[in-house]
Backbone as a chain_set.jsonl record, in Angstrom:
{"seq": "QVQLVESGGGLVQPGGSLTLSCAASGFTFSTAAMKWYRQAPGKEREWLATIRDVAENTLYLPSVKDRFTISRDNAKNTLTLQMNSHEPGDSAVYFCNVWTSGLGYWGQGTQVTVSS", "coords": {"N": [[-12.336, -9.709, -14.037], [-9.345, -7.882, -13.145], [-9.328, -6.505, -9.96], [-8.65, -4.053, -7.55], [-9.053, -2.861, -4.384], [-8.66, -0.357, -2.203], [-8.62, 0.482, 1.283], [-9.122, 2.027, 4.521], [-7.859, 4.445, 4.931], [-7.609, 7.85, 6.229], [-7.877, 10.513, 8.648], [-5.087, 11.237, 10.586], [-3.09, 11.84, 13.461], [0.112, 13.474, 13.755], [2.71, 11.198, 14.441], [0.962, 9.158, 14.908], [-0.816, 6.086, 14.012], [-1.847, 4.075, 11.236], [-3.616, 1.562, 9.442], [-3.658, 0.297, 6.278], [-5.617, -1.414, 3.833], [-5.855, -3.643, 1.037], [-8.024, -5.086, -1.033], [-7.972, -7.754, -3.188], [-8.799, -9.134, -6.399], [-9.575, -11.308, -9.193], [-7.223, -12.281, -10.205], [-4.396, -14.481, -9.691], [-3.685, -14.164, -6.638], [-1.913, -15.189, -4.701], [0.523, -15.749, -5.926], [1.462, -13.403, -6.914], [3.506, -10.509, -7.044], [3.064, -7.775, -4.955], [2.455, -4.273, -4.535], [2.783, -1.138, -2.787], [2.053, 2.263, -3.3], [2.244, 5.864, -3.152], [0.77, 9.102, -3.624], [1.246, 12.432, -3.41], [-0.288, 15.705, -3.446], [0.524, 17.469, -6.371], [2.844, 16.073, -6.742], [4.877, 13.343, -8.044], [3.761, 9.94, -8.391], [4.822, 7.715, -5.905], [6.808, 4.966, -5.185], [6.509, 2.709, -2.442], [6.685, 0.179, -1.121], [7.26, -3.329, -1.628], [5.983, -6.624, -1.755], [6.75, -9.914, -2.259], [5.737, -13.175, -3.523], [6.384, -14.776, -1.455], [6.06, -14.137, 1.866], [8.096, -13.186, 3.454], [9.787, -11.911, 1.783], [10.452, -8.857, 1.213], [10.581, -5.406, 0.177], [11.541, -2.014, 0.729], [11.011, 1.536, 0.452], [13.67, 3.503, 1.503], [13.098, 5.667, 3.273], [10.762, 5.001, 4.584], [11.124, 2.566, 5.693], [11.583, 1.872, 8.39], [9.204, 2.492, 9.549], [6.923, 1.657, 8.183], [5.109, -1.324, 7.392], [4.7, -3.886, 5.154], [2.431, -6.442, 4.32], [0.81, -9.611, 3.661], [-2.162, -11.553, 3.186], [-2.7, -14.454, 1.959], [-4.794, -16.224, 2.002], [-7.0, -14.652, 2.22], [-6.792, -12.981, 0.108], [-5.688, -10.402, 0.472], [-3.883, -7.424, 0.846], [-1.802, -5.577, 3.011], [-0.851, -2.514, 4.629], [0.849, -1.481, 7.261], [1.23, 1.397, 9.021], [3.241, 3.431, 10.961], [4.154, 5.994, 13.337], [3.499, 8.444, 11.993], [4.281, 11.118, 9.774], [3.971, 14.585, 8.757], [4.607, 14.644, 6.048], [3.659, 12.281, 5.082], [1.126, 12.539, 4.176], [-1.065, 11.806, 1.654], [-2.507, 10.214, -1.278], [-2.936, 6.792, -1.172], [-2.029, 3.899, -2.919], [-2.565, 0.548, -4.043], [-0.904, -1.882, -6.067], [-0.515, -4.076, -8.834], [1.21, -6.126, -11.159], [0.189, -8.147, -13.676], [-0.2, -10.697, -16.059], [1.143, -9.177, -17.951], [0.192, -6.594, -17.666], [-0.305, -3.569, -15.803], [-2.052, -2.806, -12.818], [-4.154, -0.671, -10.887], [-5.602, 0.338, -7.784], [-8.336, 2.462, -6.629], [-7.37, 4.121, -4.769], [-6.709, 5.412, -1.448], [-7.211, 8.003, 0.817], [-4.847, 9.481, 2.94], [-4.408, 11.611, 5.585], [-2.266, 13.532, 7.417], [-2.366, 15.279, 10.253], [-2.544, 17.638, 12.924]], "CA": [[-11.286, -8.741, -14.292], [-8.543, -7.535, -11.982], [-9.821, -5.418, -9.136], [-7.925, -3.72, -6.324], [-9.855, -1.905, -3.636], [-7.979, 0.084, -1.001], [-9.442, 1.03, 2.362], [-8.415, 2.25, 5.788], [-7.293, 5.78, 5.044], [-8.326, 8.783, 7.076], [-7.117, 11.556, 9.324], [-4.265, 10.707, 11.67], [-2.213, 12.851, 14.036], [1.544, 13.147, 13.681], [3.103, 10.192, 15.409], [-0.063, 8.139, 14.993], [-0.727, 4.884, 13.175], [-2.975, 3.653, 10.401], [-3.412, 0.353, 8.654], [-4.364, 0.28, 4.995], [-5.859, -2.72, 3.252], [-6.153, -3.696, -0.393], [-8.705, -6.329, -1.372], [-7.63, -8.076, -4.569], [-9.559, -10.195, -7.045], [-9.426, -11.382, -10.639], [-5.923, -12.843, -10.585], [-3.872, -15.403, -8.68], [-3.059, -13.268, -5.675], [-0.859, -15.825, -3.91], [1.785, -15.806, -6.668], [1.718, -12.075, -7.472], [4.187, -9.475, -6.264], [2.158, -6.657, -4.707], [3.185, -3.054, -4.189], [2.101, 0.068, -2.325], [2.538, 3.55, -3.749], [1.468, 7.007, -2.684], [0.907, 10.305, -4.436], [0.855, 13.675, -2.755], [-0.688, 16.739, -4.42], [1.597, 18.129, -7.091], [4.043, 15.231, -6.8], [4.742, 12.09, -8.772], [3.461, 8.754, -7.593], [6.065, 7.248, -5.263], [6.781, 3.575, -4.707], [6.781, 2.591, -1.028], [7.051, -1.157, -0.651], [6.896, -4.492, -2.438], [6.034, -7.917, -1.127], [6.687, -10.957, -3.278], [4.806, -14.241, -3.165], [6.778, -15.26, -0.144], [5.82, -12.97, 2.713], [9.32, -12.664, 4.042], [10.554, -11.225, 0.762], [9.911, -7.512, 1.114], [11.465, -4.29, -0.118], [10.956, -0.752, 1.176], [11.659, 2.831, 0.269], [14.419, 3.691, 2.753], [12.524, 6.653, 4.206], [9.628, 4.424, 5.328], [11.46, 1.206, 6.064], [11.475, 1.649, 9.83], [7.882, 2.931, 10.023], [5.849, 0.969, 7.463], [5.269, -2.764, 7.211], [3.822, -4.486, 4.161], [2.165, -7.856, 4.591], [-0.239, -10.162, 2.819], [-2.905, -12.733, 3.637], [-3.059, -15.115, 0.707], [-6.083, -16.906, 2.176], [-8.064, -13.65, 2.09], [-6.467, -12.108, -1.033], [-5.628, -9.055, 1.031], [-2.605, -6.78, 1.079], [-1.899, -4.623, 4.121], [0.285, -1.629, 4.922], [0.806, -0.945, 8.607], [2.007, 2.634, 9.036], [3.431, 3.963, 12.306], [4.949, 7.22, 13.483], [3.2, 9.272, 10.835], [4.847, 12.449, 9.623], [3.13, 15.361, 7.823], [4.927, 14.3, 4.656], [2.974, 11.043, 4.691], [-0.184, 12.865, 3.619], [-1.093, 11.44, 0.241], [-3.397, 9.126, -1.63], [-2.171, 5.56, -1.165], [-2.533, 2.967, -3.922], [-1.928, -0.741, -4.235], [-0.576, -2.114, -7.477], [-0.054, -5.4, -9.237], [1.454, -6.42, -12.569], [-0.199, -9.504, -13.967], [-0.462, -10.929, -17.485], [1.738, -8.119, -18.74], [-0.437, -5.291, -17.473], [-0.297, -3.034, -14.448], [-3.374, -2.426, -12.329], [-4.174, 0.174, -9.701], [-6.869, 0.597, -7.14], [-8.784, 3.855, -6.706], [-6.619, 4.865, -3.775], [-7.324, 5.811, -0.188], [-6.568, 9.238, 1.276], [-4.296, 9.59, 4.292], [-4.061, 12.989, 5.916], [-1.582, 13.623, 8.696], [-2.557, 16.643, 10.733], [-2.961, 17.758, 14.317]], "C": [[-10.557, -8.417, -12.976], [-9.181, -6.36, -11.252], [-8.969, -5.29, -7.889], [-8.714, -2.627, -5.629], [-9.159, -1.587, -2.326], [-8.985, 0.62, 0.014], [-8.555, 1.304, 3.562], [-7.785, 3.615, 5.944], [-8.126, 6.668, 5.96], [-7.4, 9.843, 7.63], [-6.358, 10.954, 10.496], [-3.353, 11.829, 12.169], [-0.759, 12.478, 13.79], [1.941, 12.198, 14.801], [2.118, 9.038, 15.525], [0.139, 7.007, 14.003], [-2.017, 4.685, 12.386], [-2.614, 2.35, 9.711], [-4.285, 0.406, 7.419], [-4.529, -1.164, 4.526], [-6.158, -2.589, 1.765], [-6.756, -5.074, -0.664], [-8.505, -6.597, -2.859], [-8.5, -9.201, -5.116], [-9.258, -10.185, -8.541], [-8.087, -11.894, -11.124], [-5.474, -13.754, -9.444], [-3.032, -14.61, -7.687], [-1.826, -13.908, -5.034], [0.494, -15.848, -4.615], [2.202, -14.445, -7.218], [2.523, -11.217, -6.517], [3.242, -8.271, -6.156], [2.957, -5.465, -4.212], [2.239, -1.992, -3.62], [2.834, 1.283, -2.872], [1.753, 4.638, -3.045], [1.733, 8.181, -3.616], [0.359, 11.489, -3.681], [0.5, 14.711, -3.809], [0.528, 17.388, -5.063], [2.87, 17.319, -7.213], [3.779, 13.975, -7.614], [4.389, 10.958, -7.808], [4.785, 8.11, -7.148], [5.891, 5.817, -4.777], [7.19, 3.542, -3.232], [7.335, 1.227, -0.634], [6.553, -2.223, -1.61], [6.943, -5.732, -1.563], [5.841, -8.971, -2.209], [5.802, -12.093, -2.793], [5.147, -14.854, -1.818], [6.793, -14.059, 0.805], [7.089, -12.376, 3.303], [10.146, -11.84, 3.046], [9.956, -9.856, 0.5], [10.999, -6.498, 0.805], [10.759, -3.015, 0.284], [11.731, 0.438, 0.647], [12.397, 3.121, 1.574], [13.763, 4.638, 3.748], [11.327, 6.133, 4.988], [9.951, 3.078, 5.926], [11.264, 0.918, 7.54], [10.114, 2.004, 10.385], [6.733, 2.167, 9.396], [6.158, -0.515, 7.348], [4.227, -3.265, 6.208], [3.648, -5.954, 4.484], [1.016, -8.317, 3.695], [-0.889, -11.35, 3.491], [-3.405, -13.427, 2.38], [-4.39, -15.86, 0.803], [-7.237, -15.946, 1.962], [-7.849, -12.719, 0.906], [-6.398, -10.639, -0.615], [-4.19, -8.641, 1.259], [-2.788, -5.722, 2.148], [-0.651, -3.748, 4.181], [0.051, -1.034, 6.303], [1.749, 0.244, 8.646], [2.05, 3.195, 10.459], [4.208, 5.275, 12.243], [4.752, 8.16, 12.292], [3.83, 10.654, 10.933], [3.96, 13.228, 8.66], [3.387, 15.009, 6.36], [4.307, 12.989, 4.185], [1.599, 11.312, 4.099], [-0.177, 12.653, 2.121], [-2.257, 10.484, -0.016], [-2.537, 7.871, -1.807], [-2.859, 4.551, -2.085], [-1.839, 1.613, -3.772], [-1.831, -1.026, -5.738], [-0.163, -3.556, -7.688], [0.192, -5.403, -10.747], [1.117, -7.885, -12.769], [-0.584, -9.616, -15.434], [0.018, -9.767, -18.348], [1.138, -6.742, -18.583], [-0.343, -4.871, -16.011], [-1.689, -2.56, -14.06], [-3.229, -1.631, -11.041], [-5.56, 0.174, -9.086], [-7.214, 2.07, -7.265], [-8.046, 4.741, -5.718], [-7.437, 5.165, -2.531], [-6.53, 6.98, 0.378], [-6.096, 9.108, 2.709], [-3.895, 11.038, 4.505], [-3.463, 13.023, 7.323], [-1.647, 15.069, 9.169], [-2.97, 16.623, 12.192], [-4.192, 18.655, 14.422]], "O": [[-11.067, -8.641, -11.878], [-9.528, -5.349, -11.862], [-8.612, -6.283, -7.254], [-9.008, -1.588, -6.221], [-9.071, -2.437, -1.44], [-10.045, 1.135, -0.341], [-7.402, 0.878, 3.619], [-7.226, 3.915, 6.999], [-9.207, 6.284, 6.407], [-6.286, 10.041, 7.144], [-6.938, 10.235, 11.31], [-2.902, 12.666, 11.387], [-0.433, 11.301, 13.634], [1.554, 12.377, 15.956], [2.416, 8.038, 16.178], [1.121, 6.968, 13.262], [-3.106, 5.07, 12.81], [-1.446, 2.08, 9.434], [-5.505, 0.543, 7.51], [-3.685, -2.019, 4.793], [-6.649, -1.561, 1.3], [-6.081, -6.095, -0.54], [-8.834, -5.754, -3.694], [-8.888, -10.109, -4.382], [-8.759, -9.201, -9.086], [-7.839, -11.939, -12.329], [-6.088, -13.791, -8.377], [-1.831, -14.415, -7.876], [-0.809, -13.24, -4.844], [1.523, -15.959, -3.948], [3.207, -14.352, -7.922], [2.256, -11.198, -5.315], [2.692, -7.814, -7.158], [3.99, -5.615, -3.56], [1.051, -1.964, -3.939], [4.064, 1.328, -2.904], [0.726, 4.374, -2.418], [2.758, 8.251, -4.294], [-0.826, 11.55, -3.354], [0.943, 14.603, -4.953], [1.455, 17.807, -4.37], [3.872, 17.813, -7.729], [2.633, 13.59, -7.848], [4.671, 11.006, -6.61], [5.729, 7.987, -7.929], [4.948, 5.502, -4.05], [8.104, 4.257, -2.82], [8.325, 1.131, 0.092], [5.556, -2.04, -2.309], [7.835, -5.878, -0.728], [4.882, -8.919, -2.978], [5.175, -11.973, -1.741], [4.277, -15.388, -1.13], [7.482, -13.072, 0.545], [7.135, -11.186, 3.614], [11.093, -11.155, 3.435], [9.061, -9.708, -0.332], [12.171, -6.698, 1.122], [9.534, -2.922, 0.199], [12.939, 0.366, 0.423], [11.809, 2.997, 2.649], [13.868, 4.425, 4.956], [10.912, 6.762, 5.961], [9.11, 2.5, 6.613], [10.823, -0.172, 7.904], [9.88, 1.835, 11.582], [5.673, 2.037, 10.008], [7.316, -0.915, 7.223], [3.025, -3.085, 6.402], [4.599, -6.631, 4.875], [0.344, -7.507, 3.058], [-0.256, -12.067, 4.265], [-4.42, -13.031, 1.807], [-5.04, -16.098, -0.216], [-8.328, -16.36, 1.569], [-8.617, -11.778, 0.706], [-6.97, -9.761, -1.261], [-3.384, -9.401, 1.794], [-3.815, -5.044, 2.188], [0.45, -4.176, 3.834], [-0.829, -0.195, 6.492], [2.933, 0.114, 8.338], [1.009, 3.404, 11.081], [4.829, 5.608, 11.234], [5.715, 8.608, 11.67], [3.904, 11.265, 11.999], [3.27, 12.63, 7.835], [2.477, 15.073, 5.533], [4.423, 12.632, 3.012], [0.969, 10.396, 3.571], [0.623, 13.253, 1.402], [-2.904, 10.009, 0.917], [-1.529, 7.897, -2.513], [-4.076, 4.369, -2.048], [-0.663, 1.548, -3.416], [-2.579, -0.48, -6.549], [0.459, -4.174, -6.824], [-0.532, -4.762, -11.507], [1.687, -8.759, -12.116], [-1.224, -8.719, -15.983], [-0.613, -9.415, -19.345], [1.529, -5.813, -19.289], [-0.307, -5.706, -15.107], [-2.413, -1.986, -14.874], [-2.335, -1.866, -10.228], [-6.565, 0.028, -9.783], [-6.499, 2.836, -7.912], [-8.091, 5.967, -5.818], [-8.668, 5.172, -2.55], [-5.3, 6.939, 0.409], [-6.846, 8.678, 3.586], [-3.148, 11.617, 3.717], [-4.091, 12.591, 8.289], [-1.059, 15.964, 8.563], [-3.659, 15.708, 12.642], [-4.699, 18.881, 15.521]]}, "num_chains": 1, "name": "protein.A"}
């Protein structure tokens, strides 16, 4: 079955950096478009970035485009989100997502807290 497992979250100071990972299994990762989302308390889940099967084909939410980088390692079935210059508004649970065989799948999420 499809599994997505996020990791790498934690406490980070404003202006700091974190790298999130998503380990994927149960589907053909190399041909799947992968996405990162986040959800802050009391807010709707927010799309952040998409990477298609070709690593150079990426899309970003404008507010994170210059700070976040989505990438993938098809040999390791791993999706990554490099986040720099954290702002307090980045505090949220971060999720990876894939649509495959007509269904959408989510990981359990990883918490990122931006605080001094």
